[in-house]
C-alpha positions in Angstrom: -19.5 -4.4 -8.3 -18.8 -3.0 -5.0 -15.4 -2.0 -4.5 -14.0 -1.6 -0.9 -10.8 -0.4 0.0 -9.5 -1.5 3.5 -7.1 1.4 4.3 -7.2 4.5 5.6 -4.4 5.8 3.6 -4.9 9.1 1.7 -2.5 8.1 -0.8 -4.1 5.0 -1.8 -7.7 6.9 -1.8 -6.1 9.3 -4.1 -4.7 6.8 -6.5 -7.8 4.8 -6.9 -9.8 7.9 -7.3 -7.3 9.2 -10.1 -8.0 6.3 -12.4 -11.9 6.4 -11.9 -12.6 3.7 -9.6 -15.8 3.9 -7.6 -15.2 2.7 -4.0 -15.7 2.9 -0.3 -13.2 2.9 2.6 -13.5 0.4 5.3 -10.5 0.3 7.5 -9.4 -3.1 9.5 -8.0 -3.4 12.9 -6.0 -6.2 11.6 -2.6 -6.9 13.6 0.4 -6.1 11.9 2.5 -7.9 14.3 3.8 -10.8 12.4 7.4 -12.7 12.3 10.2 -11.7 9.8 10.0 -13.0 6.2 11.0 -12.0 2.9 9.6 -8.5 2.1 7.5 -9.9 -1.0 6.0 -12.2 1.5 5.6 -9.7 4.5 3.6 -7.4 2.6 1.5 -10.0 1.1 0.7 -11.3 4.4 -0.3 -8.0 5.9 -2.4 -6.9 2.9 -4.3 -10.4 3.1 -4.9 -9.8 7.1 -6.2 -6.4 6.3 -8.6 -7.5 3.4 -9.7 -10.8 5.5 -10.2 -8.7 8.5 -12.8 -6.5 6.6 -14.5 -9.4 4.9 -15.0 -11.2 8.2 -16.5 -8.1 9.7 -19.1 -7.5 6.8 -19.9 -11.0 6.5 -20.5 -11.0 10.2 -22.9 -8.1 9.9 -24.9 -9.9 7.3 -24.2 -7.2 4.7 -24.7 -7.8 0.9 -21.6 -9.4 -0.6 -23.0 -10.9 -3.5 -20.6 -8.9 -6.0 -18.0 -7.3 -4.0 -14.1 -7.0 -4.1 -12.3 -5.8 -1.1 -8.6 -4.3 -1.5 -6.3 -4.7 0.9 -2.7 -3.3 0.5 0.8 -2.9 2.6 3.9 -1.0 1.6 7.5 -1.5 3.0 10.8 -0.1 2.2 13.6 -2.7 1.8 17.3 -1.7 2.3 20.4 -3.8 3.0 18.3 -6.8 4.6 16.2 -4.5 6.7 12.3 -4.1 6.3 11.7 -0.3 6.9 8.0 0.3 8.1 6.9 3.8 9.5 9.4 5.3 11.8 8.9 5.2 15.6 10.1 8.4 16.2 12.5 11.1 15.0 15.6 9.4 15.7 14.2 6.2 13.9 13.3 8.6 11.0 17.0 9.9 10.9 18.5 6.7 11.2 16.2 5.5 7.8 16.8 8.5 5.9 20.6 8.6 6.4 20.7 4.9 5.3 18.8 5.6 2.2 21.0 8.4 1.3 23.3 7.8 -1.7 21.9 4.3 -1.8 19.5 2.2 -3.7 16.7 0.7 -1.9 13.4 -1.6 -2.8 9.9 -0.6 -2.1 7.3 -3.4 -2.0 3.6 -3.3 -2.0 1.6 -6.2 -1.4 -2.2 -6.3 -2.4 -4.9 -8.9 -1.6 -8.1 -8.6 -3.6 -11.1 -10.8 -1.9 -13.9 -11.2 -4.6 -17.0 -12.3 -2.8 -20.2 -13.9 -4.3 -23.3 -15.6 -2.7 -25.7 -14.5 -0.1 -25.8 -14.9 3.6 -24.2 -18.0 5.0 -23.3 -19.0 1.6 -20.8 -16.2 0.7 -17.8 -17.4 -0.8 -14.4 -15.5 -1.1 -11.7 -15.9 -3.7 -8.3 -14.2 -2.9 -5.9 -12.9 -5.5 -2.6 -11.9 -3.7 0.4 -10.2 -5.4 3.4 -8.0 -4.4 5.2 -5.3 -6.7 8.7 -4.3 -6.4 10.3 -0.8 -7.5 13.7 0.1 -7.3 14.7 3.5 -5.9 17.8 5.5 -6.1 18.4 8.4 -3.8 20.9 11.2 -4.2 23.4 11.8 -1.2 21.9 14.4 1.6 23.7 16.4 3.7 23.2 16.5 7.4 21.5 19.4 7.2 19.0 18.1 4.4 18.5 15.3 6.7 17.5 17.4 9.7 15.4 19.8 7.8 13.4 16.8 6.2 12.7 14.9 9.4 11.6 18.2 11.0 8.5 18.3 8.7 5.6 16.1 9.4 6.1 14.1 6.0 8.2 11.0 7.3 6.4 9.7 10.3 3.1 8.1 8.4 5.1 6.6 5.7 7.1 3.4 5.3 10.9 4.1 5.1 10.3 7.7 6.4 9.7 9.3 3.0 7.1 10.1 0.5 8.3 10.1 -2.9 5.4 12.5 -4.0 6.1 15.2 -1.4 9.0 17.0 -0.3 11.5 14.0 -0.7 10.8 14.1 -4.4 13.9 16.6 -4.3 16.2 13.6 -3.6 15.1 11.1 -5.9 17.7 10.4 -8.4 15.9 7.4 -10.4 13.4 4.6 -10.1 13.0 1.5 -11.9 9.3 0.2 -11.7 5.9 1.3 -11.1 6.1 5.0 -9.5 2.5 4.3 -8.0 3.8 1.3 -6.2 6.3 3.7 -4.2 3.5 6.0 -3.3 1.6 3.0 -1.8 -0.5 1.2 -4.5 0.4 -0.5 -7.8 -2.8 1.0 -9.2 -2.5 -0.3 -13.0 -1.9 -3.7 -11.8 -5.0 -3.8 -9.6 -7.0 -2.1 -12.5 -6.0 -5.2 -14.6 -7.0 -7.7 -11.8 -10.3 -5.8 -11.4 -10.8 -6.0 -15.2 -10.3 -9.9 -15.1 -13.2 -10.0 -12.3 -15.6 -8.0 -14.6 -15.4 -4.6 -13.2 -15.3 -1.7 -15.8 -14.5 2.0 -15.1 -17.4 4.2 -15.9 -15.4 7.2 -17.9 -18.5 9.0 -18.7 -18.9 9.7 -14.8 -15.1 10.4 -14.1 
C-alpha cells in the first residue's frame, strides 16, 4: 500500500517514522482561509482540504492510485474560545504564551485519510475523517521566561506558539489525552485506521 503524508511538518514525519510506517511526502497548496467554526470541525476541514488537494493533483497527473492512502492533518490550540494557529510575529507569540501561562487549554488535531482504489478515470476515493483532543495544563511563566522563550526560533512554526516536545516542555504541568496529538499527529489512531484498511507495518524492516 502506498502511503502519502500531505504535510511538510518535520514533527509529523518523525512520528510516522517512529512507529515504522513507510511513506512519502507530497505537500499540498490547499488554502487555509476558512470561516471560523468549532475547533474539532476546523481541523477536520483543513485536514480534508490538504488530503484532497494532493489526491486531485496526483489524479490529474495520472499516477497509480490503485492502492493508496493520503494522510492530511492540521493542528490548532484552543484557549478560552479562541483558535490559536501559528503566531504571525513576536508580539502575537508573546500574547499566546502569556495567555496559556497558568491555564489549561486544548489541542485539536484533525486527520483525513483518503483511501483510493481503481485506475485512471475510474479512481475512487473513500474519506475517513476524525479529530482528537488533548487537554494541556501549563505552569505559571514569569515575564522573563516568556521573553526568553519567544526569543528562540521554536514558537514560530507551531500552533499556539509552543512545542511540547521542545524547550516548552519545561512549562508543561500535565496533559490528559494523547501526547503525540499535541506534537502534531495522533499516530496511534492513524495506525488503527490504517490497519482497518489493510495496511501492516513491516517490523522486520524497521
